[in-house]
C-alpha positions as CSV (number, residue, x, y, z in Angstrom):
1,M,63.7,43.6,87.5
2,D,62.1,40.8,89.4
3,W,60.3,41.1,92.7
4,I,63.1,39.2,94.4
5,D,65.6,41.9,93.2
6,W,63.3,44.6,94.6
7,A,63.1,42.7,98.0
8,R,66.9,42.3,98.0
9,A,67.5,46.0,97.3
10,L,64.9,47.0,100.1
11,F,66.6,44.6,102.5
12,A,70.0,46.1,101.7
13,L,68.7,49.6,102.2
14,L,67.1,48.8,105.6
15,A,70.2,46.9,106.7
16,T,72.4,49.9,105.8
17,L,70.1,52.4,107.6
18,A,70.0,50.1,110.7
19,L,73.8,50.0,110.7
20,I,74.1,53.8,110.5
21,L,71.6,54.2,113.3
22,A,73.4,51.6,115.5
23,L,76.8,53.4,114.9
24,A,75.3,56.8,115.7
25,W,73.7,55.4,118.9
26,G,77.0,53.8,120.0
27,A,79.0,57.0,119.3
28,R,76.6,59.1,121.3
29,R,76.6,56.5,124.1
30,L,80.4,56.6,124.3
31,G,80.4,60.4,124.3
32,M,81.9,60.8,120.8
33,L,78.9,63.0,119.7
34,R,77.6,66.0,121.6
35,A,73.8,66.5,121.7
36,G,74.2,70.2,121.3
37,P,76.2,73.2,122.6
38,S,77.3,72.4,126.1
39,A,77.2,74.9,128.9
40,P,80.4,75.7,130.8
41,K,81.1,73.3,133.6
42,R,80.5,74.7,137.1
43,L,81.5,71.6,139.1
44,K,84.9,70.0,139.2
45,V,86.6,67.4,141.5
46,S,90.0,69.0,142.0
47,E,91.5,66.2,144.1
48,S,90.7,63.0,145.9
49,L,92.4,61.1,148.7
50,L,91.6,57.6,149.9
51,I,91.8,57.5,153.7
52,D,90.9,53.9,154.1
53,P,88.8,51.4,152.1
54,R,85.6,53.0,153.3
55,R,86.3,56.7,153.5
56,R,87.6,59.3,151.0
57,L,88.4,63.0,151.2
58,V,87.4,65.0,148.1
59,I,88.0,68.6,147.1
60,V,85.2,69.9,145.0
61,R,85.3,73.3,143.2
62,C,82.0,75.0,142.5
63,D,81.4,78.6,141.4
64,G,84.8,79.8,142.6
65,R,84.6,78.1,146.0
66,E,86.3,74.9,147.2
67,H,84.6,72.4,149.5
68,L,86.4,69.7,151.4
69,I,84.0,66.7,151.7
70,L,84.5,63.5,153.7
71,L,82.7,60.7,151.9
72,G,81.9,57.5,153.8
73,P,79.3,54.8,154.4
74,G,77.8,56.7,157.4
75,G,77.1,59.8,155.3
76,D,78.9,62.7,153.7
77,I,80.3,65.6,155.8
78,V,81.4,69.0,154.5
79,V,84.7,69.5,156.4
80,S,85.5,73.1,155.2
81,E,84.5,75.7,152.6
82,T,87.0,78.2,151.3
83,A,87.2,80.7,148.4
84,A,89.2,79.0,145.7
85,A,92.7,80.5,145.1
86,E,93.6,81.0,141.5
87,P,96.7,79.1,140.4
88,A,99.9,81.2,140.6
89,E,101.3,82.3,137.2
90,S,104.8,81.1,136.4
91,P,107.3,83.9,135.9
92,T,108.5,84.1,132.3
C-alpha cells in the first residue's frame, strides 16, 4: 500500500467519524436523544387564552396547584391560585 492509499483511508475514517458526530449532535439538538433519565415534570401549561395582541391569560399547574397568570408587557400578575382538581373519571 502506498502512502496515498493510507492518507485516503485516514481521510475516509475521519470523514465518517465527523458525519456520525454531526448526526448525533443534530439528533440531540432536535430532542431525539435524551441526555439521561429525566425527572418527572412538575410544571405544565394547562391552558392559554389570548386576550389581545399584547396580553395573555395562562393557567399553569405546579405541584398539584393551578395558577392563573396574566402575562403582558407591563409585567406578569398572578390572578388566582387554587388547588388543582383531578379530572373526573368517565363512567364505564
